[in-house]
C-alpha atoms as one frame of an Amber mdcrd trajectory, in Angstrom:
protein
   0.171 -23.976  32.845   0.882 -26.035  29.725  -2.263 -28.148  30.249  -4.367
 -25.029  30.740  -2.852 -23.596  27.607  -3.685 -26.573  25.428  -7.046 -27.535
  26.986  -9.051 -24.301  26.895 -11.625 -25.996  24.634 -12.342 -28.556  27.432
 -13.222 -25.919  30.022 -16.570 -24.339  30.765 -16.762 -20.593  30.138 -17.188
 -19.846  33.847 -13.955 -21.784  34.552 -12.128 -19.826  31.837 -13.320 -16.542
  33.418 -12.064 -17.744  36.813  -8.635 -18.842  35.540  -8.061 -15.603  33.583
  -9.661 -13.416  36.297 -12.086 -11.904  33.792 -15.852 -11.662  33.257 -18.431
 -11.306  30.445 -17.805  -7.554  30.713 -14.083  -7.859  30.051 -11.298  -6.175
  31.993 -10.373  -2.561  32.731  -7.861  -0.506  30.759  -5.590  -0.352  33.813
  -5.685  -4.137  34.176  -4.896  -4.487  30.451  -1.745  -2.384  30.894  -0.680
  -4.589  33.814  -1.225  -7.733  31.747   0.838  -6.413  28.835   3.779  -6.143
  31.273   3.193  -9.831  32.195   2.289 -11.437  28.884   3.963  -9.004  26.481
   2.513  -7.521  23.322   0.213  -9.625  21.178   2.442  -9.963  18.140   4.453
 -12.581  16.346   8.113 -11.827  17.067  10.315 -11.451  14.033  13.865 -12.679
  13.658  16.147 -10.402  15.707  17.588  -7.584  13.666  21.121  -6.255  13.896
  21.710  -3.743  16.658  22.759  -0.259  15.495  26.338  -1.050  16.559  26.465
  -4.262  14.510  24.782  -2.468  11.604  27.590   0.118  11.733  30.276  -2.577
  11.907  28.752  -4.334   8.875  29.650  -1.262   6.807  33.294  -2.408   7.068
  32.598  -5.973   5.940  32.799  -5.203   2.193  35.812  -6.921   0.596  37.054
  -3.727  -1.071  36.856  -1.733   2.182  38.863  -4.413   3.997  41.564  -4.224
   1.267  41.596  -0.434   1.501  42.039  -0.594   5.305  44.863  -3.070   4.820
  46.471  -0.754   2.241  46.192   2.177   4.646  47.934   0.130   7.366  50.716
  -0.826   4.933  51.105   2.879   3.985  51.549   3.721   7.673  54.348   1.114
   7.979  55.993   2.619   4.897  56.092   6.056   6.556  53.045   7.598   4.857
  51.223   8.187   8.155  49.217  11.199   6.919  47.951   9.268   3.879  47.027
   6.352   6.097  45.113   8.491   8.632  43.307  10.377   5.860  42.237   7.182
   4.097  41.007   5.595   7.332  39.094   8.790   8.204  37.372   8.815   4.813
  36.531   5.102   5.157  35.008   5.828   8.587  32.904   8.739   7.259  31.762
   6.607   4.318  30.718   3.870   6.757  28.882   6.446   8.866  26.874   7.685
   5.859  26.141   4.079   4.819  24.983   3.277   8.340  22.690   6.334   8.467
  21.170   5.363   5.103  20.497   1.751   6.124  19.247   2.748   9.592  16.846
   5.308   8.106  15.565   2.758   5.583  15.021   0.185   8.374  13.211   2.681
  10.581  11.060   3.896   7.675  10.022   0.291   6.977   9.182  -0.291  10.659
   7.003   2.846  10.623   5.131   1.546   7.588   4.523  -1.780   9.342   3.197
   0.033  12.410   0.790   2.069  10.254  -0.511  -1.122   8.670  -1.188  -2.730
  12.074  -4.890  -3.645  12.180  -7.314  -2.941  15.028  -9.519  -5.236  17.040
 -12.832  -4.701  18.816 -12.824  -5.410  22.556 -15.106  -4.927  25.550 -13.153
  -2.874  28.121 -14.394  -0.754  30.989 -17.811  -2.159  30.004 -17.536  -0.251
  26.669 -16.935  -1.449  23.119 -13.547  -0.086  22.000 -11.273  -0.312  18.973
  -7.656  -0.961  19.957  -4.451  -2.034  18.242  -4.308  -5.825  17.986  -0.925
  -5.926  19.692  -2.537  -4.413  22.837  -5.010  -7.281  23.275  -4.289  -9.413
  26.364  -5.526 -12.698  27.868  -8.858 -12.056  29.582 -10.041  -9.509  27.023
 -13.524  -9.999  25.605 -13.218  -9.689  21.803 -15.930  -9.205  19.182 -15.342
 -10.560  15.680 -17.495 -10.681  12.569 -17.325 -11.669   8.908 -14.266 -10.135
   7.286 -12.162  -9.943  10.472  -8.821 -11.641  10.982  -8.957 -13.326  14.379
  -6.583 -11.277  16.631  -5.665 -13.959  19.235  -6.565 -17.484  20.371 -10.114
 -17.141  21.674 -12.568 -19.372  23.536 -16.042 -18.607  22.175 -18.829 -17.271
  24.411 -21.354 -16.491  21.651 -21.455 -17.593  18.002 -24.060 -16.498  15.460
 -23.783 -18.440  12.180 -20.020 -18.234  12.666 -17.732 -19.823  10.079 -13.954
 -19.463  10.083 -11.380 -20.294   7.417  -8.552 -22.063   9.245  -6.535 -23.103
   6.195  -3.502 -21.136   7.423  -3.283 -23.445  10.471  -4.930 -26.736   9.541
  -4.740 -26.793   5.732  -8.520 -27.329   5.615  -9.836 -24.993   2.898 -13.535
 -25.362   3.764 -14.667 -22.834   6.464 -15.385 -24.458   9.828 -18.729 -23.819
  11.564 -18.118 -22.797  15.189 -20.025 -23.587  18.394 -19.822 -22.461  22.043
 -20.460 -25.644  24.053 -17.617 -27.302  25.912 -15.766 -30.236  24.271 -14.621
 -32.924  26.684 -12.515 -35.167  24.436  -8.773 -35.012  25.140  -6.053 -34.197
  22.603  -8.404 -32.892  19.898  -6.586 -31.640  16.800  -6.925 -27.917  16.072
  -9.475 -28.438  13.296 -11.861 -30.146  15.742 -11.687 -27.538  18.487 -14.892
 -25.959  17.284 -15.435 -23.761  20.333 -12.121 -22.007  19.691 -10.955 -19.535
  17.042  -7.255 -18.964  16.438  -5.026 -16.007  15.715  -4.447 -15.326  12.015
  -7.515 -17.230  10.760 -10.270 -15.422   8.816 -13.951 -15.084   9.729 -15.960
 -15.759   6.568 -19.502 -15.600   7.968 -21.436 -14.520  11.059 -20.299 -12.835
  14.229 -19.191 -13.860  17.710 -17.960 -12.882  21.135 -15.157 -14.670  22.980
 -12.486 -14.449  25.685  -8.818 -14.228  24.727  -6.885 -17.185  26.185  -3.496
 -16.867  24.441  -1.661 -14.002  22.726   1.539 -13.409  20.752   4.029 -16.247
  20.519   1.899 -18.488  22.824  -0.868 -18.706  20.211  -1.015 -21.644  17.815
   0.205 -19.272  15.045   3.057 -18.168  17.325   4.123 -21.790  17.819   4.443
 -22.245  14.055   6.268 -18.915  13.668   8.740 -19.966  16.346   9.637 -23.035
  14.288  10.135 -20.997  11.119  11.696 -17.653  12.127  13.687 -17.478   8.891
  11.440 -15.107   7.000  13.549 -12.837   4.822  12.753  -9.208   4.048  10.941
  -8.959   0.749  12.917  -7.157  -1.967  11.173  -5.214  -4.676  11.750  -6.156
  -8.348  13.698  -2.924  -8.817  15.947  -3.684  -5.826  16.623  -7.167  -7.179
  17.471  -5.776 -10.636  19.718  -3.099  -9.172  21.502  -5.573  -6.870  22.194
  -7.730  -9.924  23.238  -4.645 -11.908  25.539  -3.582  -9.040  27.293  -6.942
  -9.113  27.851  -6.758 -12.895  29.093  -3.157 -12.695  31.370  -4.131  -9.826
  33.064  -6.817 -11.894  33.432  -4.422 -14.846  34.850  -1.640 -12.682  37.186
  -4.052 -10.838  38.551  -5.195 -14.204  39.221  -1.583 -15.239  40.824  -0.830
 -11.871  43.095  -3.836 -12.343  44.028  -2.480 -15.801  44.823   0.906 -14.236
  47.139  -0.837 -11.775  48.990  -2.937 -14.367  49.263  -0.130 -16.952  50.645
   2.087 -14.194  53.257  -0.595 -13.354  54.235  -0.861 -17.015  54.799   2.897
 -17.060  57.069   2.642 -14.037  54.624   3.838 -11.381  55.032   3.277  -7.671
  53.372  -0.091  -6.831  51.942   0.861  -3.420  50.531   4.173  -4.683  49.055
   2.453  -7.749  47.557  -0.299  -5.602  45.908   2.132  -3.203  44.701   4.244
  -6.150  43.177   1.192  -7.862  41.450   0.057  -4.652  40.220   3.623  -3.898
  38.863   3.895  -7.436  37.060   0.554  -7.060  35.507   1.685  -3.758  34.385
   4.978  -5.339  33.137   3.422  -8.596  31.169   0.478  -7.243  27.615   1.793
  -6.533  27.274   0.060  -3.169  24.896   2.745  -1.873  22.350   2.088  -4.649
  20.182  -0.545  -2.889  20.046   1.494   0.361  19.090   4.682  -1.488  16.383
   2.785  -3.392  14.951   1.424  -0.122  14.980   4.898   1.421  13.288   6.403
  -1.638  10.568   3.747  -1.696  10.014   3.809   2.058  10.007   7.614   2.389
   7.730   7.829  -0.641   5.361   5.328   0.936   5.304   7.443   4.111   4.478
  10.549   2.067   1.590   8.609   0.510   0.088   8.199   3.972  -0.290  11.969
   4.047  -2.408  11.537   0.893  -4.459   8.814   2.663  -2.826   5.879   0.822
  -1.136   3.338   3.105   1.314   1.075   1.251   1.441  -2.411   2.799   3.997
  -3.930   0.403   6.940  -1.938  -0.932   6.840  -3.402  -4.478   3.483  -1.658
  -4.891   5.279   1.698  -5.010   7.077   0.609  -8.171   4.022  -1.052  -9.733
   1.855   2.055  -9.270   3.597   3.771 -12.171   2.698   0.880 -14.495  -1.057
   0.683 -13.841  -3.152   0.834 -17.027  -6.553  -0.038 -15.551  -8.224   0.951
 -12.276 -11.182  -1.327 -11.526 -13.050   0.451  -8.748 -16.098  -0.095  -6.609
 -18.749   2.597  -6.893 -20.160   3.039  -3.403 -17.918   5.108  -1.160 -15.036
   5.122  -3.633 -16.548   7.076  -6.527 -19.408   8.285  -4.354 -19.570   9.890
  -0.901 -20.845   6.722   0.854 -23.359   8.925   2.644 -26.694   7.375   1.856
 -29.913   9.327   2.081 -33.355   7.790   1.529 -34.974   9.574  -1.411 -37.939
   7.376  -2.403 -40.120   4.582  -0.963 -42.243   2.186  -3.009 -45.222   0.953
  -1.007 -48.730  -0.183  -1.913 -48.105   0.174  -5.660 -46.919   3.802  -5.446
 -43.572   5.647  -5.243 -43.382   8.254  -2.455 -40.763  10.962  -2.170 -39.330
  11.022   1.348 -40.995  14.349   2.196 -44.373  12.975   1.083 -44.414  10.344
   3.810 -46.996  11.091   6.496 -47.135   8.721   9.445 -49.996   8.296  11.861
 -48.320   6.757  14.911 -51.661   5.622  16.338 -52.121   3.171  13.466 -49.886
   0.173  14.032 -51.538  -2.484  11.918 -49.715  -4.943   9.718 -51.041  -3.336
   6.530 -49.863   0.211   7.238 -46.792   2.082   5.970 -45.595   2.531   9.556
 -45.029  -1.235   9.715 -42.800  -1.082   6.650 -40.679   1.655   8.227 -40.466
  -0.324  11.472 -39.100  -3.453   9.811 -36.621  -1.301   7.824 -35.431   0.108
  11.167 -35.328  -3.286  12.855 -33.437  -5.265  10.209 -30.113  -3.478  10.492
 -27.195  -3.200  12.891 -26.687   0.576  12.779 -27.038   2.534  15.988 -27.139
   6.118  17.242 -24.796   6.702  20.174 -23.474   9.860  21.807 -24.809  12.083
  19.065 -23.446  10.119  16.117 -24.397   7.226  13.887 -22.388   4.011  13.939
 -22.628   1.398  11.215 -22.842   0.807   7.477 -23.988   3.901   5.504 -26.912
   2.006   3.932 -28.156   0.882   7.312 -27.580   4.332   8.815 -29.845   5.774
   6.094 -32.598   3.316   7.069 -32.159   4.154  10.743 -32.327   7.882   9.915
 -35.542   7.239   7.996 -37.031   5.601  11.078 -35.899   8.433  13.390 -37.374
  11.034  10.983 -40.642   9.056  11.064 -40.748   9.155  14.865 -39.664   5.515
  15.334 -37.471   4.756  18.354 -35.309   1.730  17.544 -34.661   0.888  21.209
 -38.374   0.655  21.893 -39.300  -1.554  18.958 -36.217  -3.749  19.616 -37.708
  -4.430  23.073 -41.122  -5.172  21.514 -39.696  -7.298  18.686 -36.493  -8.725
  20.133 -34.045 -10.172  17.616 -33.460 -13.831  18.375 -31.494 -15.078  15.357
 -30.071 -13.920  12.037 -28.577 -15.053   8.757 -25.915 -12.479   7.895 -25.606
 -10.787   4.517 -23.859 -12.868   1.901 -22.629 -11.495  -1.417 -23.742 -14.630
  -3.249 -27.320 -14.488  -1.872 -27.317 -10.665  -1.962 -29.596 -10.501   1.090
 -29.785 -10.953   4.875 -32.476 -12.183   7.265 -33.230 -11.429  10.915 -35.706
 -13.226  13.187 -37.808 -11.391  15.800 -40.349 -12.175  18.494 -43.804 -11.412
  17.109 -47.313 -11.021  18.392 -49.124 -14.052  19.690 -45.865 -15.832  20.504
 -45.021 -16.208  16.849 -41.792 -15.390  14.992 -41.351 -12.790  12.220 -38.448
 -13.025   9.797 -37.386  -9.913   7.856 -35.372 -10.323   4.649 -33.759  -7.389
   2.868 -31.457  -7.257  -0.134 -31.156  -6.721  -3.872 -34.650  -5.965  -5.275
 -34.656  -8.695  -7.937 -33.539 -11.268  -5.320 -36.296 -10.248  -2.867 -38.917
 -10.341  -5.613 -37.764 -13.769  -6.814 -37.996 -15.149  -3.237 -41.506 -13.677
  -2.676 -44.751 -15.470  -3.478 -47.182 -12.721  -2.332 -47.296  -9.027  -1.595
 -48.499  -6.802   1.264 -50.611  -3.710   0.516 -53.230  -1.540   2.268 -55.791
  -4.187   1.399 -53.748  -6.969   2.993 -51.733  -9.894   1.642 -52.423 -10.508
  -2.032 -51.044 -11.488  -5.407 -47.525 -10.306  -6.323 -47.206  -8.317  -9.550
 -43.642  -9.124 -10.614 -43.910  -7.072 -13.801 -44.875  -3.921 -11.868 -42.062
  -4.512  -9.358 -39.460  -4.983 -12.110 -40.593  -1.794 -13.873 -40.596   0.136
 -10.574 -37.116  -1.117  -9.635 -35.745  -0.064 -13.035 -37.382   3.365 -12.791
 -35.902   4.029  -9.330 -32.490   2.712 -10.397 -32.707   4.786 -13.568 -32.941
   7.881 -11.344 -29.577   6.951  -9.910 -30.965   5.408  -6.706 -29.594   2.363
  -4.938 -32.678   0.193  -4.316 -33.234  -2.293  -1.475 -36.129  -4.747  -1.367
 -37.898  -5.882   1.841 -39.968  -8.946   2.599 -41.284 -10.827   5.641 -42.463
 -14.278   6.662 -44.430 -15.370   9.714 -43.450 -18.535  11.635 -45.125 -20.452
  14.450 -41.706 -21.074  15.965 -38.113 -20.441  14.924 -37.000 -23.011  12.346
 -34.457 -25.584  13.490 -32.808 -25.421  10.092 -31.629 -21.828   9.588 -30.046
 -22.472   6.200 -30.964 -19.662   3.748 -32.584 -22.118   1.296 -34.996 -23.176
   4.004 -36.123 -19.802   5.364 -35.613 -17.292   2.500 -38.481 -18.538   0.359
 -42.261 -18.084   0.097 -41.817 -14.523   1.399 -44.346 -11.684   1.536 -43.021
  -8.714  -0.434 -43.321  -5.381   1.432 -41.683  -2.665  -0.684 -38.590  -0.911
  -2.025 -36.491   1.856  -0.485 -34.366   3.944  -2.835 -31.259   5.758  -1.580
 -28.953   8.254  -3.215 -25.215   8.207  -2.790 -23.993  11.229  -4.773 -20.660
  11.164  -6.688 -17.640  12.717  -5.016 -16.793  16.099  -6.468 -13.092  15.194
  -6.779 -13.891  11.889  -8.552 -14.733  13.624 -11.856 -11.358  15.399 -12.060
  -9.594  12.196 -10.917 -11.229  10.204 -13.747 -10.200  12.913 -16.222  -6.621
  12.806 -14.910  -6.614   9.001 -15.279  -7.533   9.270 -18.933  -4.821  11.858
 -19.626  -2.308   9.485 -17.982  -3.308   6.578 -20.244  -5.154   4.821 -17.409
  -8.643   3.446 -18.043 -11.059   3.691 -15.070 -13.663   0.924 -14.850 -16.616
   0.799 -12.436 -17.534  -2.503 -10.767 -20.652  -2.473  -8.589 -23.325  -4.687
  -7.140 -25.889  -2.011  -7.945 -28.520  -2.065 -10.691 -27.144  -1.323 -14.212
 -29.270   1.815 -14.514 -27.973   3.205 -11.205 -24.395   2.410 -12.264 -24.959
   4.022 -15.667 -26.189   7.329 -14.164 -23.148   7.658 -11.861 -20.643   6.448
 -14.518 -21.900   9.004 -17.051 -21.764  11.828 -14.488 -18.117  10.964 -13.757
 -17.060  10.542 -17.383 -16.334   6.814 -17.060 -19.073   5.760 -19.459 -19.422
   7.218 -22.936 -21.934   4.805 -24.508 -24.469   2.231 -23.291 -22.687  -0.613
 -25.042 -19.910  -0.506 -22.474 -22.063  -1.960 -19.651 -22.311  -5.614 -18.733
 -24.166  -7.328 -15.880 -22.903 -10.095 -13.631 -25.355 -12.568 -15.207 -24.042
 -11.865 -18.701 -20.485 -11.957 -17.402 -21.088 -15.447 -16.045 -22.320 -16.546
 -19.453 -19.065 -15.487 -21.117 -16.078 -17.805 -21.242 -12.703 -16.281 -20.302
 -11.730 -16.194 -24.000 -14.955 -14.383 -24.905 -14.496 -11.897 -22.060 -10.916
 -11.219 -23.211 -12.274 -10.198 -26.624 -14.601  -7.637 -25.031 -12.854  -6.682
 -21.792 -11.146  -3.575 -23.122 -14.401  -2.011 -24.290 -16.364  -2.644 -21.060
 -16.391   0.349 -18.709 -19.133  -0.615 -16.217 -19.827  -3.982 -14.571 -23.154
  -3.966 -12.713 -24.828  -6.498 -10.425 -21.414  -8.158 -10.123 -20.556 -10.546
  -7.276 -17.115 -10.125  -5.678 -16.043 -13.548  -6.994 -16.493 -12.292 -10.566
 -13.858  -9.604 -10.045 -11.179 -12.297 -10.276 -12.336 -13.161 -13.803 -12.217
  -9.500 -14.817  -8.669  -9.059 -13.467  -7.442 -12.223 -15.193  -8.975 -11.216
 -18.536  -7.306  -7.772 -18.399  -3.954  -9.228 -17.353  -4.131 -11.818 -20.129
  -4.455  -8.857 -22.543  -1.231  -7.371 -21.179  -2.804  -4.806 -18.869  -1.641
  -3.879 -15.349  -4.619  -3.710 -13.020  -5.436  -1.962  -9.751  -8.547  -3.503
  -8.168 -10.452  -2.156  -5.170 -12.363  -4.243  -2.664 -13.618  -4.317   0.895
 -15.248  -7.693   1.568 -14.063 -11.201   2.429 -14.891 -12.406  -1.075 -12.805
  -9.604  -2.625  -9.578 -11.147  -1.293  -8.860 -13.415  -4.309  -9.195 -10.565
  -6.810  -7.133  -8.213  -4.603  -4.327 -10.795  -4.486  -4.589 -11.459  -8.212
  -4.487  -7.761  -9.205  -1.131  -6.064  -9.802  -2.183  -3.608  -7.098  -4.872
  -4.756  -4.665  -6.524  -1.725  -3.023  -8.527  -2.255   0.175 -10.887   0.240
   1.797  -9.572   1.574   5.102 -12.956   2.673   6.474 -15.356   0.016   5.229
 -12.821  -2.716   4.385 -12.660  -5.991   6.258  -9.430  -7.269   7.818  -9.341
 -10.061   5.230  -9.482  -7.566   2.352  -6.781  -5.397   3.951  -4.543  -8.428
   4.528  -4.849  -9.422   0.860  -4.146  -5.894  -0.420  -1.010  -4.012  -1.413
  -2.456  -0.644  -0.541  -5.152   0.625   1.830  -7.198   3.772   1.127  -7.564
   5.511   4.452 -10.400   7.648   3.092 -11.988   5.073   0.682 -11.675   7.691
  -2.082 -11.046   6.956  -5.785  -9.135  10.228  -6.132  -6.626   8.876  -3.581
  -5.770   5.979  -5.904  -4.955   8.452  -8.650  -2.833  10.539  -6.256  -0.990
   7.363  -5.229  -0.296   6.516  -8.887   1.043  10.013  -9.422   3.249   9.658
  -6.329   4.402   6.214  -7.517   5.435   7.641 -10.876   7.322  10.433  -9.117
   9.200   8.040  -6.792  10.247   5.802  -9.667  11.392   8.844 -11.668  13.436
  10.066  -8.718  15.116   6.674  -8.359  16.046   6.752 -12.072  17.345  10.313
 -11.660  19.654   9.165  -8.880  20.770   6.143 -10.941  21.535   8.459 -13.865
  23.460  10.829 -11.608  25.473   8.282  -9.623  26.368   5.943 -12.497  27.391
   8.826 -14.771  29.595  10.088 -11.914  31.145   6.658 -11.432  31.785   6.265
 -15.163  33.351   9.717 -15.183  35.704   8.848 -12.305  36.724   5.575 -13.962
  37.310   7.296 -17.320  39.428  10.010 -15.712  41.848   7.534 -14.159  41.718
   4.927 -16.951  42.230   7.262 -19.941  44.938   9.475 -18.406  47.846   7.185
 -19.455  46.536   7.046 -23.027  46.780  10.839 -23.211  50.251  10.811 -21.705
  49.059  12.407 -18.489  50.240  11.618 -14.970  47.906   9.963 -12.441  45.173
  12.668 -12.137  44.214  12.126  -8.494  45.594  10.906  -5.195  43.770   7.898
  -3.613  42.496  10.074  -0.769  41.040  12.557  -3.289  39.136   9.757  -5.063
  37.675   8.587  -1.740  36.766  12.162  -0.795  34.848  12.699  -4.048  32.937
   9.480  -3.418  32.144  10.645   0.129  30.735  14.056  -0.728  29.000  13.341
  -4.063  27.308   9.933  -3.595  25.475   9.562  -0.283  23.786  12.846   0.582
  22.566  13.781  -2.929  21.099  10.266  -3.177  18.763  10.885  -0.253  18.035
  14.407  -1.486  16.881  13.123  -4.889  14.039  11.222  -3.150  12.510  14.618
  -2.278  12.467  15.881  -5.871   9.073  17.101  -7.114   7.223  15.217  -9.820
   8.066  15.909 -13.459   5.975  18.549 -15.216   3.233  16.642 -17.067   3.920
  13.413 -15.139   0.254  12.405 -15.551   0.180  13.227 -19.232   2.378  10.358
 -20.319   1.505   6.685 -20.746   2.159   4.129 -17.967   5.615   2.533 -17.786
   6.011  -1.129 -18.637   7.485  -2.711 -15.463   9.366  -5.250 -17.583  11.257
  -2.567 -19.441  14.977  -2.334 -18.865  16.199   0.305 -16.398  18.389   1.763
 -19.132  15.645   1.938 -21.769  14.304   5.167 -23.319  17.870   6.426 -23.781
  18.783   6.456 -20.079  21.724   4.085 -20.610  23.086   6.141 -23.486  22.660
   9.302 -21.434  24.618   7.790 -18.529  27.378   6.583 -20.827  27.938   9.761
 -22.835  27.728  12.068 -19.798  30.154   9.834 -17.850  32.655   9.805 -20.735
  32.164  13.547 -21.195  32.853  14.093 -17.475  36.081  12.062 -17.754  37.237
  13.872 -20.897  36.543  17.383 -19.609  38.400  16.551 -16.352  41.396  15.313
 -18.340  41.195  18.373 -20.621  41.308  20.619 -17.552  44.280  18.577 -16.264
  46.143  18.836 -19.586  45.604  22.593 -19.888  46.601  23.176 -16.248  49.821
  21.180 -16.780  50.574  23.071 -19.999  50.028  26.455 -18.281  52.125  25.308
 -15.287  49.187  25.706 -12.876  48.334  23.675  -9.739  46.965  20.928 -11.969
  46.116  18.243  -9.393  44.002  20.581  -7.230  42.240  21.857 -10.373  41.630
  18.290 -11.656  40.351  17.156  -8.213  37.882  20.051  -7.963  36.713  19.900
 -11.597  35.800  16.207 -11.183  34.035  16.881  -7.868  32.184  20.113  -8.708
  31.128  18.886 -12.150  29.201  16.119 -10.387  27.421  18.694  -8.212  26.455
  20.685 -11.331  25.328  17.382 -12.892  23.009  16.777  -9.884  21.187  20.004
 -10.765  20.893  18.923 -14.394  19.422  15.541 -13.316  16.431  17.213 -11.602
  14.427  16.550 -14.764  14.788  14.129 -17.669  13.329  16.527 -20.217  12.684
  19.975 -18.838  15.329  22.622 -18.371  16.592  23.051 -14.795  15.921  26.792
 -15.271  12.214  25.939 -15.826  12.028  23.369 -13.039  13.841  25.704 -10.678
  17.093  25.286  -8.753  15.134  25.773  -5.496  12.288  23.345  -6.269  13.944
  20.727  -4.056  15.345  22.586  -1.031  17.048  19.484   0.385  18.982  18.886
  -2.853  19.761  22.590  -3.265  21.265  23.013   0.208  23.057  19.662  -0.018
  24.783  20.817  -3.195  25.518  24.306  -1.834  26.884  22.875   1.386  29.064
  20.399  -0.517  30.288  23.210  -2.842  31.324  25.349   0.148  33.049  22.317
   1.709  34.860  21.606  -1.560  36.082  25.219  -1.845  37.289  24.727   1.761
  39.523  21.884   0.540  41.423  24.485  -1.510  41.907  27.200   1.060  41.800
  25.539   4.525  45.312  24.430   5.563  44.110  21.267   7.333  42.398  20.083
   4.135  45.487  21.010   2.123  47.505  18.672   4.332  45.100  15.724   4.270
  43.881  15.985   0.675  47.185  17.064  -0.917  45.609  20.261  -2.301  47.108
  23.709  -2.893  45.389  27.146  -2.661  44.489  28.411  -6.137  44.856  31.856
  -7.576  41.768  33.679  -8.950  42.585  32.746 -12.622  43.063  29.096 -11.574
  39.782  29.181  -9.642  37.948  30.608 -12.671  39.404  27.917 -14.969  38.294
  25.262 -12.477  34.759  26.708 -12.194  34.474  27.024 -15.977  35.369  23.385
 -16.723  33.261  22.030 -13.845  30.112  23.716 -15.224  30.416  22.312 -18.796
  28.727  18.973 -18.012  25.651  20.832 -16.714  25.247  22.764 -19.963  25.943
  19.643 -22.067  23.089  17.778 -20.326  20.819  20.828 -20.678  21.619  20.810
 -24.420  20.722  17.090 -24.601  17.330  17.847 -22.960  16.734  20.716 -25.380
  17.344  18.396 -28.375  14.930  15.858 -26.886  12.224  18.523 -26.531  12.827
  19.630 -30.105  12.276  16.028 -31.229   9.006  15.944 -29.285  10.247  13.438
 -26.723   8.317  14.286 -23.571   9.405  11.341 -21.441  13.111  10.504 -21.410
């Protein structure tokens, strides 16, 4: 089996079919299911993750938790069994919440990966089908074309101008031209196996058909992956910063806890009680849940974005979205509907509206309009099957034109069979097909950008026959049609005695006979205008980048509000003439780039980034990949995008709609805000708990809380509200503020000061409540315990917005947070009046006056934060 596996390139196609029990028509769906059970799924296996049980056990591996468990065991030996059981129970519940958070985050990430799984095109049940790549099996017949990532190791059956970039396997950066004939030499290196294409490589040109010979870990890519298998989960910049912050806070809090212990000893406190208190305080104060909550927020937010048709491929993109200052977007399909309709035809020196075209089907001479419509129908890959069109919108429009003119594509394809082709290339801006022609000759049809077709033509076809080409007239006509907002395609032909041996474009796309222009309209999306307006209000500059004529681009850009003056347009030719330094001087004033090649997008992105901008760039083709990778957010098209573009992107638009990018940015801002709200809430709570215990001796107060009470507060106030904050609605006016600088400190814009003062305030009001309760001879420890806990719940309500009053935002605006807080409040009241809780948590039932005092003090932090927000609004601060 090993020899078969490594020598597929040495076997004739018929032998491959026989070994894999397949045929040129592929296999059946039932057979494919059977083969999955034999060969497994076609995917590269990742390093084994922890089982749920081990993930749960890992919650107890933290050093402070181990010390706390040890302290609980010591307490049991010293006769404090109830304390010991209570502490261990709280530790277990804390671990359970931590496990649920991590498990949810892991599952959310797996779901995102599944959504991003690409599809492949196979021939099954004698039908062309799109299936998930992981469902492809040996024996499948697979179709690939330019822009696809090769889904498995494949032995080629057909190859049309096929070139594949195999740098990921061989290190060879130049695309390799592929063939189908058998190679007999033994032990050929991968780069020389030219009748094979390999999983993970990228098709840069042409199209092909082949039979799958290896899948999953048995592919050449799988072999390499097996040797590596140490890939680590990518952490977002925010997660890295917060992990680092958590470590620093941990050391600071541990130092304070140590001080609490030693000061307590100096005051004659009980060593074991002080030790357990210090450890409990450290466990409660260290924000160990922060990274998990951040992951959950980012992952859940990314899943919500899918509902808005934006699929996030890389988690850091969620953070970066809120920082975008420029959106560089394609026009066709993104700002427009991508539903082309032919509006005008230029033929024989005259522009015809579509409804003016009258065809006499009996006249089929070379110099008639019907011939023009036939070649427009022939030179595209669109088709009409089962009542619907399949293919590129531009080509569908040409096919529709032919159908409306009474032309049956199937019939003329039989008459003028396609025998070869040179696929479209963004550098050449054209494509050529070769067809059998009358008298045994060959006819080539070239279509593409009007100026390219005109430049390649040496003569022109009209009613009078082949004659002189009037380039001036054609240039004026092209500009007029483009000026009406039409996308214009040029068509030309050339007659050959036999098909050229050299099918290089330079050889065959010259000395052409110009036929005519076809102008199509792709109207702007209705929602694009409001999306552009929203961008501008959010401090984001939308820029159009298109391969279309400058006049066509100008019409659409003005309709959408992108373009305000004609000086903001530049063409690809002028862009090429500018050095990077010269472009950087002008880049901020340019709003439309027309007749731009995909490769030039990279230069635009770099110029903007060099000026300190954060750029989202859209793309769909193979040549868009470098600019998508270079951009801060690479945005691939989900409908028209190639696999290569999608692989290079951070985000995929499932509907190819510009408005979706804007929605994603809004969602990204909201997610980041919600993470900061949780950070503000949890760190202020932790500072408050530390201050309560640390400052008590300085005010001459006894230890305010029992260790079990500290752990309980941490249990009920940290975990659940953290998840609930991720569901908070966006801030009012979230798209009316400038983008956030991703390099800015987490605690900038007053967030650090807000955390510090509210934490200190929480500690002081808790100690004030303790002091008053002691002075009035009330049940002071139960009051202190509940004030510290309930004040944090009130604080969670106050943290729903950085600026706006909670009364304006609404207590019910986030049902998950509301019911979490209400449920926790009811549970906390239960700790006062339920005997079992009294026993475990060392609490005492309170009288009505005591309860009112407790409720009064616990609400003060909420009103203090509301006052802070009011002062900010008075100062005109509308962010935070």
